C-alpha positions in Angstrom: -63.4 2.5 -97.6 -65.4 2.6 -94.5 -63.1 2.8 -91.5 -63.0 -0.2 -89.3 -64.6 -0.1 -86.0 -62.4 -0.1 -82.8 -65.0 -2.1 -80.8 -64.5 -5.9 -80.3 -66.6 -8.3 -82.2 -69.9 -9.3 -80.6 -70.7 -12.3 -82.7 -68.0 -14.4 -84.4 -70.5 -15.9 -86.9 -71.5 -12.6 -88.4 -69.3 -10.5 -90.8 -67.6 -7.6 -89.2 -69.2 -5.4 -91.9 -72.8 -6.6 -91.2 -73.9 -7.7 -94.7 -72.5 -10.1 -97.2 -70.7 -9.1 -100.4 -73.8 -10.4 -102.5 -76.0 -8.1 -100.6 -73.8 -5.2 -101.5 -74.0 -6.2 -105.2 -77.8 -6.4 -105.1 -77.9 -3.0 -103.7 -75.8 -1.6 -106.5 -78.1 -3.3 -109.0 -81.3 -1.9 -107.8 -79.9 1.5 -107.1 -82.0 1.6 -104.1 -80.9 3.8 -101.4 -81.9 1.2 -99.0 -79.6 -1.7 -98.4 -81.0 -5.2 -97.9 -79.3 -8.4 -97.0 -79.9 -11.6 -95.3 -77.2 -11.1 -92.8 -78.5 -9.8 -89.5 -76.5 -9.0 -86.4 -73.4 -7.5 -87.8 -71.2 -5.2 -85.9 -73.3 -2.3 -87.1 -76.2 -3.9 -85.3 -74.1 -4.4 -82.2 -73.4 -0.7 -82.3 -77.1 0.1 -82.4 -77.6 -0.6 -78.8 -79.5 1.9 -76.9 -78.0 3.4 -73.7 -79.9 0.7 -71.9 -78.2 -2.0 -73.9 -81.1 -2.9 -76.3 -80.7 -3.1 -80.1 -82.8 -1.3 -82.7 -84.3 -4.7 -83.6 -85.5 -5.1 -80.1 -87.0 -1.6 -79.8 -90.1 -1.1 -81.9 -90.0 2.6 -81.4 -86.8 2.8 -83.3 -87.9 0.9 -86.3 -88.6 3.0 -89.4 -91.4 2.8 -92.0 -90.9 2.8 -95.7 -90.5 6.2 -97.2 -88.6 7.5 -94.4 -85.2 8.7 -95.5 -82.3 6.7 -94.5 -84.3 3.5 -93.7 -86.1 0.5 -95.3 -88.6 -2.1 -94.3 -87.6 -5.6 -94.6 -89.8 -8.3 -95.9 -92.1 -9.7 -93.3 -92.5 -6.4 -91.6 -89.0 -6.1 -90.3 -87.0 -3.0 -90.9 -83.4 -3.3 -91.6 -81.4 -0.8 -90.1 -78.5 0.9 -91.9 -75.3 -0.4 -90.5 -73.9 3.0 -89.9 -76.9 4.4 -88.1 -76.4 2.6 -84.9 -72.8 3.6 -84.1 -73.9 6.1 -81.6 -75.5 3.3 -79.5 -72.1 1.9 -78.4 -72.5 -1.0 -76.0 -69.3 0.1 -74.3 -70.5 3.6 -73.8 -71.4 3.2 -70.1 -67.9 2.4 -69.4 -66.5 5.1 -71.5 -68.9 7.6 -69.8 -67.4 6.7 -66.5 -63.9 7.3 -67.9 -65.1 10.6 -69.6 -66.1 12.0 -66.3 -69.9 11.7 -66.6 -70.6 13.6 -69.8 -73.0 11.0 -71.3 -76.0 13.0 -70.6 -74.8 16.0 -72.6 -73.7 13.8 -75.4 -77.1 12.1 -75.5 -79.0 15.3 -75.6 -76.8 16.6 -78.4 -77.5 13.6 -80.7 -79.4 14.6 -83.8 -80.2 13.1 -87.2 -78.1 14.2 -90.1 -79.6 13.6 -93.6 -77.4 12.5 -96.3 -77.6 13.0 -100.0 -78.8 9.5 -100.7 -81.8 10.0 -98.5 -80.4 8.1 -95.5 -80.1 9.6 -92.1 -77.0 9.2 -89.9 -77.1 9.7 -86.3 -73.6 11.1 -85.6 -71.8 10.3 -82.4 -72.1 12.8 -79.7 -69.6 15.5 -79.8 -67.0 15.2 -77.0 -65.9 18.8 -77.1 -66.4 21.9 -78.9 -63.5 21.2 -81.1 -65.1 18.0 -82.4 -67.4 18.5 -85.4 -69.0 16.0 -87.8 -67.0 15.3 -90.9 -68.7 16.1 -94.3 -70.1 13.3 -96.4 -67.6 12.1 -98.9 -68.5 10.4 -102.1 -67.0 7.4 -103.6 -65.2 8.1 -106.8 -66.7 6.9 -110.1 -65.9 3.4 -111.2 -63.4 3.6 -114.0 -65.2 0.8 -115.8 -68.3 3.0 -116.2 -70.2 1.5 -113.5 -72.6 3.5 -111.4 -71.2 5.8 -108.9 -72.1 4.9 -105.3 -72.8 7.6 -103.1 -71.5 7.0 -99.6 -72.7 8.8 -96.8 -70.2 10.9 -95.0 -68.8 9.0 -92.1 -70.0 10.3 -88.8 -67.4 12.3 -86.8 -65.4 9.7 -84.9 -64.4 10.4 -81.5 -60.7 10.8 -81.6 -58.7 7.9 -80.1 -58.5 8.5 -76.5 -54.9 8.9 -75.6 -53.8 7.4 -72.4 -53.3 9.8 -69.7 -49.8 11.0 -69.5 -48.1 9.4 -66.5 -46.6 11.8 -64.0 -43.1 12.5 -64.8 -40.8 10.6 -62.5 -37.6 11.9 -61.1 -34.4 11.1 -62.8 -33.3 7.7 -61.3 -29.7 8.6 -61.9 -30.0 11.7 -59.9 -31.8 9.9 -57.1 -29.1 7.2 -57.0 -26.4 9.8 -56.8 -28.2 11.6 -54.0 -28.9 8.4 -52.1 -25.2 7.4 -52.5 -24.1 10.7 -51.2 -26.4 10.5 -48.2 -25.3 7.0 -47.4 -21.6 8.0 -47.7 -22.2 10.9 -45.4 -24.0 8.8 -42.9 -21.3 6.1 -42.8 -18.6 8.7 -42.7 -20.2 10.3 -39.7 -20.5 6.9 -38.1 -16.9 6.1 -38.9 -15.7 9.4 -37.5 -17.7 8.8 -34.3 -16.4 5.3 -33.9 -12.8 6.5 -34.3 -13.5 9.2 -31.7 -15.0 6.7 -29.3 -12.1 4.2 -29.8 -9.2 6.6 -29.8 -10.2 9.9 -28.2 -12.9 9.0 -25.7 -11.8 5.4 -25.1 -10.3 6.0 -21.6 -13.4 7.8 -20.4 -15.9 5.2 -21.6 -13.6 2.3 -20.8 -14.0 3.1 -17.1 -17.6 4.3 -17.3 -19.2 1.0 -16.3 -16.3 -0.4 -14.5 -16.8 1.7 -11.4 -19.8 -0.3 -10.3 -17.8 -3.5 -10.5 -14.7 -2.4 -8.7 -13.6 -3.7 -5.3 -10.8 -2.0 -3.4 -8.6 -3.8 -0.8 -6.1 -2.1 1.3 -2.6 -3.6 1.1 -1.2 -3.1 4.7 2.3 -1.8 4.7 4.6 -3.9 6.9 5.4 -2.0 10.1 9.0 -1.5 10.9 10.8 -3.5 13.6 12.2 -2.0 16.8 15.6 -3.5 17.6 17.9 -3.2 20.6 21.4 -1.9 20.3 22.7 -5.3 19.2 19.9 -6.1 16.7 17.6 -8.2 18.9 13.9 -7.5 18.1 12.1 -5.8 20.8 8.9 -5.3 18.8 8.1 -6.6 15.4 5.2 -7.7 13.2 4.3 -11.3 12.5 2.1 -12.8 9.9 -1.6 -12.7 10.8 -5.0 -12.3 9.0 -7.6 -9.6 8.8 -11.3 -10.3 8.7 -13.5 -8.1 6.5 -17.1 -7.8 5.4 -18.7 -6.8 2.2 -22.0 -5.2 3.4 -23.5 -5.5 0.0 -23.4 -9.3 0.1 -24.5 -9.8 3.7 -28.2 -10.7 4.0 -28.3 -11.3 7.8 -25.9 -8.9 9.6 -27.1 -9.9 13.0 -26.8 -13.6 12.5 -23.4 -13.2 10.9 -22.2 -11.0 13.8 -23.4 -13.6 16.3 -21.4 -16.3 14.6 -18.2 -14.2 14.4 -18.3 -12.6 17.9 -16.9 -15.6 19.9 -14.0 -16.1 17.5 -13.0 -12.4 17.2 -13.7 -11.4 20.8 -15.8 -8.4 19.7 -19.3 -7.7 20.8 -21.9 -8.7 18.2 -23.5 -5.2 18.3 -20.3 -3.6 17.2 -19.8 -6.2 14.4 -23.4 -5.6 13.2 -22.7 -1.9 13.0 -19.6 -2.5 10.9 -21.7 -4.7 8.5 -24.2 -2.0 7.9 -24.5 -0.9 4.3 -23.0 2.5 3.7 -21.7 4.8 1.0 -18.1 5.7 0.3 -17.0 9.3 0.0 -17.2 9.0 -3.8 -20.9 7.9 -3.6 -20.3 4.2 -4.4 -21.5 1.5 -2.0 -18.8 0.2 0.3 -17.7 -3.3 -0.5 -15.0 -3.6 2.2 -15.1 -3.0 5.9 -12.5 -4.2 8.4 -14.0 -6.3 11.2 -10.7 -7.3 12.9 -7.0 -6.9 12.3 -4.1 -9.0 13.5 -6.2 -12.2 13.8 -4.2 -15.4 14.3 -4.0 -17.6 11.3 -5.7 -20.5 13.1 -8.7 -18.3 14.0 -9.0 -17.0 10.5 -9.2 -20.6 9.1 -12.1 -21.3 11.5 -13.9 -18.2 10.2 -13.4 -19.4 6.6 -14.8 -22.8 7.4 -18.0 -21.1 8.7 -18.6 -20.1 5.0 -20.4 -16.9 5.9 -21.7 -14.9 2.9 -19.9 -11.6 2.6 -17.1 -12.4 5.1 -13.5 -12.9 4.0 -10.0 -12.8 5.3 -6.7 -11.5 4.0 -3.1 -11.4 4.8 -2.2 -9.1 7.6 0.3 -8.5 10.4 0.2 -8.5 14.1 2.5 -6.6 16.4 4.3 -8.8 18.8 6.6 -8.1 21.7 8.9 -11.1 22.1 9.8 -10.1 25.7 6.2 -9.7 26.8 6.7 -6.9 29.4 10.3 -6.3 28.4 10.5 -2.5 28.0 6.8 -2.4 27.5 6.3 0.9 29.2 9.0 2.3 27.0 8.0 0.8 23.7 4.3 1.2 23.9 1.9 -0.6 21.7 -0.3 -0.3 18.5 -4.0 -0.5 17.7 -5.6 -3.2 15.7 -4.9 -1.1 12.6 -1.2 -1.1 13.7 -1.2 2.6 14.6 1.1 3.5 17.5 -0.8 4.5 20.6 1.8 4.9 23.3 5.5 5.0 23.8 8.0 4.8 21.0 5.4 3.2 18.8 3.4 6.4 19.0 6.3 8.8 19.0 7.7 7.3 15.7 4.5 6.1 14.3 4.9 7.8 10.9 8.3 6.4 10.4 7.4 2.8 11.5 4.1 2.3 9.8 5.0 3.2 6.2 2.3 3.8 3.6 -0.4 1.4 2.8 -0.9 0.2 -0.7 -4.1 -0.6 -2.5 -5.5 -3.2 -4.9 -8.4 -2.4 -7.0 -9.9 -5.1 -9.2 -13.1 -5.9 -11.1 -15.6 -8.4 -9.7 -18.8 -9.9 -10.9 -22.2 -9.5 -9.4 -24.4 -11.7 -7.3 -23.3 -15.3 -7.2 -20.3 -14.4 -9.4 -18.9 -11.9 -7.0 -15.4 -12.9 -7.6 -12.5 -11.4 -9.4 -12.9 -11.4 -13.2 -10.0 -13.0 -14.9 -8.4 -10.6 -17.2 -10.6 -7.8 -16.0 -9.5 -4.4 -14.7 -6.9 -4.5 -12.1 -4.7 -1.8 -10.5 -2.2 -2.3 -7.7 -0.4 0.4 -5.7 2.3 -1.4 -3.8 2.6 -0.8 -0.1 5.7 1.0 1.1 7.1 -0.8 4.2 7.9 1.3 7.2 11.4 1.9 8.4 12.9 0.2 11.5 14.4 1.7 14.5 17.5 0.5 16.3 17.4 1.8 19.9 20.2 2.3 22.4 18.5 -0.1 24.8 20.4 -3.2 25.7 17.9 -6.0 25.9 19.8 -8.1 28.5 20.5 -5.1 30.7 16.9 -4.0 30.4 15.7 -7.3 31.5 18.0 -7.3 34.6 17.2 -3.7 35.6 13.4 -4.5 35.3 13.8 -7.6 37.4 15.8 -5.9 40.1 13.5 -2.9 40.3 10.3 -5.1 40.5 11.9 -7.3 43.2 12.9 -4.3 45.3 9.6 -2.5 44.9 7.8 -5.6 46.1 10.1 -5.8 49.1 9.3 -2.3 50.2 5.7 -2.3 49.2 6.3 0.4 46.6 3.7 1.6 44.2 5.7 3.3 41.5 9.3 2.9 40.6 11.7 3.9 37.9 15.3 3.1 36.9 17.5 4.6 34.2 20.9 3.6 33.0 22.9 6.1 30.9 26.1 6.1 29.0 27.6 9.3 30.3 29.7 10.0 27.3 27.1 9.5 24.5 23.9 10.1 26.4 22.5 6.8 25.2 19.8 5.2 27.4 21.0 1.7 28.0 18.0 0.7 30.1 14.8 2.4 31.2 12.6 0.4 33.5 9.2 1.1 35.1 7.2 -0.4 37.8 4.5 -1.6 37.5 4.8 -2.9 33.9 2.5 -4.8 31.6 2.4 -7.2 28.6 2.3 -5.0 25.5 0.9 -7.9 23.5 -2.2 -7.8 25.7 -2.3 -4.3 26.9 -6.1 -4.0 27.2 -6.1 -6.0 30.4 -4.1 -3.4 32.3 -4.9 0.0 33.8 -3.6 3.1 32.0 -1.5 4.0 35.1 0.3 0.7 34.8 1.4 1.5 31.2 3.1 4.8 32.0 6.8 5.2 31.5 7.8 6.2 35.0 11.2 7.6 34.0 9.6 10.4 32.0 6.2 10.8 33.6 7.0 10.2 37.3 7.1 13.8 38.6 8.6 14.1 42.0 10.3 16.4 44.5 13.9 15.1 44.0 14.9 15.8 47.6 18.6 15.6 48.5 19.7 14.3 45.1 19.1 17.9 44.0 21.9 19.1 46.4 24.6 18.0 43.9 23.5 20.8 41.6 23.9 23.4 44.5 27.3 22.1 45.4 28.4 22.1 41.8 27.2 25.7 41.3 29.0 26.7 44.5 32.3 25.2 43.3 31.9 26.7 39.8 31.1 30.1 41.2 33.8 30.0 43.8 31.4 30.2 46.7 33.0 27.0 48.2 36.1 24.8 47.6 36.6 21.1 48.3 38.2 22.1 51.5 35.5 24.5 52.8 34.2 23.9 56.3 31.7 25.9 58.3 30.2 25.6 61.8 26.9 23.9 61.1 24.0 24.3 63.4 21.2 21.7 63.8 18.6 23.8 62.1 18.0 27.0 60.1 14.9 29.1 59.6 13.7 30.5 56.3 10.5 32.5 56.3 8.0 30.7 58.4 9.7 27.3 58.2 12.5 25.7 60.1 14.8 23.3 58.3 16.8 20.7 60.3 19.5 18.1 59.6 19.1 14.4 60.0 22.6 14.2 61.4 23.2 16.8 64.1 26.7 18.4 63.8 26.1 20.2 67.1 27.5 23.4 65.7 30.9 21.9 64.9 32.8 22.8 61.7 31.5 20.5 59.0 33.5 20.0 55.8 31.9 20.2 52.4 32.4 16.4 52.1 30.7 15.9 55.4 27.8 18.1 54.3 27.3 15.8 51.3 28.1 12.6 53.2 25.5 13.4 55.9 23.2 15.3 53.4 23.2 18.4 55.5 20.2 20.6 54.8 21.6 23.5 56.8 24.9 23.5 55.0 23.3 23.3 51.5 20.9 26.2 52.3 23.9 28.3 53.4 25.7 27.6 50.1 22.5 28.6 48.1 22.3 31.8 50.2 25.8 32.8 49.1 24.9 31.9 45.4 21.6 33.8 45.4 18.3 32.8 43.8 19.3 34.0 40.3 22.4 31.6 40.2 20.4 28.7 41.7 17.8 29.2 39.0 20.5 29.5 36.3 22.2 26.3 37.2 19.0 24.4 37.5 18.3 25.3 33.8 21.9 24.5 32.9 21.5 20.9 34.3 18.3 20.5 32.3 15.6 20.9 34.9 12.3 22.5 34.0 12.2 21.2 30.4 11.8 17.9 28.6 15.1 16.2 27.8 13.8 15.3 24.3 14.7 11.6 24.8 12.1 10.4 22.4 9.2 9.2 24.5 5.8 10.6 23.7 4.3 12.7 26.6 7.5 13.3 28.5 7.0 15.6 31.4 8.9 18.8 31.6 8.9 19.3 35.4 9.0 22.8 37.0 11.5 25.1 38.6 10.6 28.4 40.3 11.9 31.6 39.0 13.4 34.0 41.5 10.4 36.3 41.2 8.3 33.4 42.5 10.3 32.8 45.6 8.8 33.4 49.1 10.4 33.4 52.5 10.5 29.6 52.9 11.4 29.0 49.2 14.9 30.1 49.9 15.2 27.1 52.2 13.1 24.5 50.3 14.5 24.9 46.8 18.2 24.2 47.6 17.4 20.9 49.3 15.2 19.6 46.4 11.7 20.7 47.5 9.4 23.1 45.6 11.1 21.6 42.5 9.4 19.2 40.1 11.6 16.8 38.1 11.5 13.4 36.5 14.0 10.6 37.1 15.4 11.0 33.6 16.1 14.7 34.1 18.0 14.0 37.3 19.9 11.0 35.7 21.0 13.4 32.9 22.2 16.0 35.4 24.4 13.5 37.2 25.7 12.2 33.8 26.8 15.8 33.1 28.8 15.7 36.3 30.3 12.3 35.3 31.1 13.6 31.8 33.4 16.3 32.9 30.7 18.9 33.2 29.2 18.4 29.7 25.5 17.8 29.6 24.5 15.4 26.8 20.9 15.0 25.7 19.6 11.5 26.6 18.3 9.6 23.6 16.8 6.3 22.8 17.2 6.0 19.0 20.6 5.0 17.6 19.9 4.4 13.9 17.0 4.4 11.4 17.0 1.4 9.1 15.2 1.9 5.8 13.0 -0.7 4.1 15.9 -1.8 2.0 18.3 -2.1 4.9 20.0 1.2 4.5 21.1 2.6 7.8 20.9 6.3 8.7 22.3 7.6 12.0 20.2 10.0 14.0 21.4 13.5 14.5 23.9 14.0 17.2 22.4 14.8 20.6 22.4 18.3 21.9 25.2 19.1 24.4 26.2 22.0 26.5 28.9 22.8 29.0 27.5 23.1 32.5 30.6 22.9 34.7 34.3 23.2 34.0 36.0 19.7 33.9 38.0 20.4 37.0 34.8 21.5 38.8 33.1 18.3 37.7 36.0 16.2 38.8 36.0 17.9 42.3 32.3 17.4 42.6 32.6 13.7 41.7 35.2 13.3 44.4 33.0 14.9 47.0 30.1 12.6 45.9 32.1 9.6 47.0 31.6 10.8 50.6 28.0 9.5 51.0 29.3 6.0 50.0 32.6 5.9 51.9 32.4 7.9 55.2 31.1 6.2 58.3 27.5 6.9 58.8 27.1 8.2 55.2 23.7 8.0 53.7 24.7 5.7 50.8 27.0 3.1 52.2 24.7 0.4 50.9 25.5 1.5 47.4 29.3 0.7 47.7 30.8 -1.8 45.3 34.1 -3.4 46.3 36.9 -2.4 44.1 35.1 0.5 42.5 35.0 4.1 43.6 31.2 4.5 43.4 30.0 8.1 43.7 26.5 9.2 44.2 23.8 10.9 46.3 20.7 9.7 48.1 17.4 11.6 48.3 14.0 11.6 50.0 11.3 13.5 48.4 7.6 13.5 47.6 5.5 12.5 44.7 3.5 15.2 42.9 0.1 14.2 41.5 -2.1 16.8 39.8 -0.1 19.6 41.6 -0.5 18.1 45.0 1.8 15.9 47.2 0.7 12.2 47.4 1.0 10.2 50.6 4.3 8.4 51.1 7.9 9.2 50.2 10.0 9.0 47.1 13.3 7.3 47.9 16.1 7.9 45.4 19.7 7.3 44.6 21.8 8.4 41.7 25.3 7.2 41.3 28.1 6.5 38.9 30.4 3.5 38.6 33.8 5.1 39.3 34.4 8.6 40.3 37.8 8.9 38.7 36.7 7.4 35.4 32.9 7.2 35.2 31.2 5.5 32.3 27.7 4.8 33.5 25.1 6.5 35.6 22.1 4.7 37.2 19.2 6.5 38.8 16.7 4.6 41.0 13.4 6.2 42.2 10.8 4.5 44.3 7.5 5.7 45.7 7.0 3.9 49.0 4.9 4.3 52.1 8.1 5.3 54.0 11.9 4.9 53.8 14.8 7.0 52.5 16.9 6.6 49.5 19.8 4.9 51.4 17.6 2.0 52.6 15.3 1.6 49.6 17.1 2.7 46.4 20.8 2.3 47.2 20.7 -1.5 47.5 18.9 -1.7 44.1 21.5 0.6 42.6 24.3 -1.6 43.8 22.8 -4.8 42.3 22.1 -3.0 39.0 25.6 -1.5 38.8 27.3 -4.7 39.6 25.5 -6.3 36.6 26.5 -3.4 34.4 30.2 -3.7 35.3 30.1 -7.5 34.6 28.0 -7.1 31.5 30.3 -4.5 29.9 33.4 -5.9 31.5 34.4 -2.6 33.0 37.7 -2.9 34.8 38.4 -1.1 38.1 40.7 1.9 38.0 42.5 0.4 40.9 42.7 3.7 42.8 41.6 4.0 46.4 38.9 6.4 47.4 40.0 9.5 49.3 40.0 9.8 53.1 37.5 12.5 53.9 37.8 14.7 57.0 34.2 15.3 58.2 35.0 17.7 61.1 38.2 19.5 60.4 39.7 21.4 63.2 
């Protein structure tokens, strides 16, 4: 059986095999090698297309004549082509040639006619490759019924069915899935580990990474400690106020803002403009907080808030206030706007009083939202309040002493004055007044010289008040006794200088009491001559001259005493009577307190207790003490010091207080300014309340155009001491003062 063609049908009306069954039977009957039939246009004809797509029927040159093997001539001159002969002219060959890689030309040239045994010719298909050869002609087996045997031409070599190209071998999908899963797991594991590291390990670092640009820091001022008097009355304390600050990053017009604030703050606009200038903090971040003013009154701060100035704000602050105005102002000193002590006790104990400022750091928005972010970052370091001081000063006594001193200074046209009240047993300073004084709450209006504490900075030649030291040393060393009396000339010469007495003894014997009562220069110089320069210098140091007392006031002057090696001819006469010696009123007050305290020098001091922020009281260390004179020597000297107050014509009769045995000594010296003597005189008086049982010592110094201690300072001493006796209710001892013999026989 002839194999079926793989090509699609060209004409559905024609049999796939080209001729009808009747035709085939006719051919068998005639035995003709040529096949005839009425059917035209079978599939064999469709295969007879030429490479150009034409059929054999349409191409005359392909038609065969009778007698030609393998062909026949149809009736009417048409030649019927053998169905098998046209298979090489496949109408689909152009497309196959393209798929075969352009081998059509070789196939066409290789086409040749192959004769068959029946006389027909078969044009075999072109050979695709060397392995493809034409198949031999196979015959049809004999008909078992005895019919004629049909010789069938060998089928042309068919092109083997073209196998589809083998698709490229794809990777195993299971393996790819496994690999992809592993990669995804590795990626997510890495991400997970990194997230854990960011959230747990590196969280603190990244948490604050972006916060730094949004942080604002505000200083929390530490409350400054209060300064109390000995009874708990406030001498200086802090009251509620406001501070005004600027955020330079938010201020668009610094000049205009400064102009609006200047009248309210009392600060030049140029200075405020400079404070509003944008700047960097030490850590490199822009500054968002700059103080413009401290201690602003609450009412003024409210006016500033009402101006609604961009970048300007206020906060709670404190302002230092002195309730007494000028009360003890020269002693207490004052603070700056930042509440830093600048002078006096405020400066001396600044670290103790000011405490440690706190800090508040919080997160704010940007631009129009420059306010604290609720729930944002916030850190607060609480401020540690400063400690308070309880002084030895008595507020009421301080007031009276200041008032009396100022009145007396005005009466005598004095320029500088000082008054000190000491407790002789403890060394406590009960009052320390200066003239002139100032209002510590408004200190900028006063000259610097008006703010000095005269008791510790007023350096003077003490004059005759120094003679008590010489008489004490003479008694202690046995050079004199209370009963000593010498002929006393009117004058004495030392070196190139002559020293005279104000009271002329005319060469008569003058007792030691008389020498003190009349303040004899000649008698004092003669005692010093017997002591010698070394002893004079030694007792000066014992009584605390030439060195600060350590009372507690910043900038206390030390004074100066000459060493024996520095003496000249006239020095032997000037030093004993209180010249060529530089002292402060406080130093001399402490020296007389030693005489009153049975010869024991006690360091003067102003601080009684330190009060911690929680109210815990801590006493200060005990003051330094040293024995200067024996108690009996001190008692004898106190008795002799009554002479100036009690004898007729004594220099200090104006200091006497009825019922009390006042003892003391007047002096007239000079003021030392920058190593030179200033015009005028320094009148002084130092005395104690009762010679036989002293408790208080008062020293009064006044720089006046003229006048001695007996006329200027003694009356002021009397008024001050009378108040002290009433204030502390000091009873009189009831004993009568001794009767001194001035000119013994």
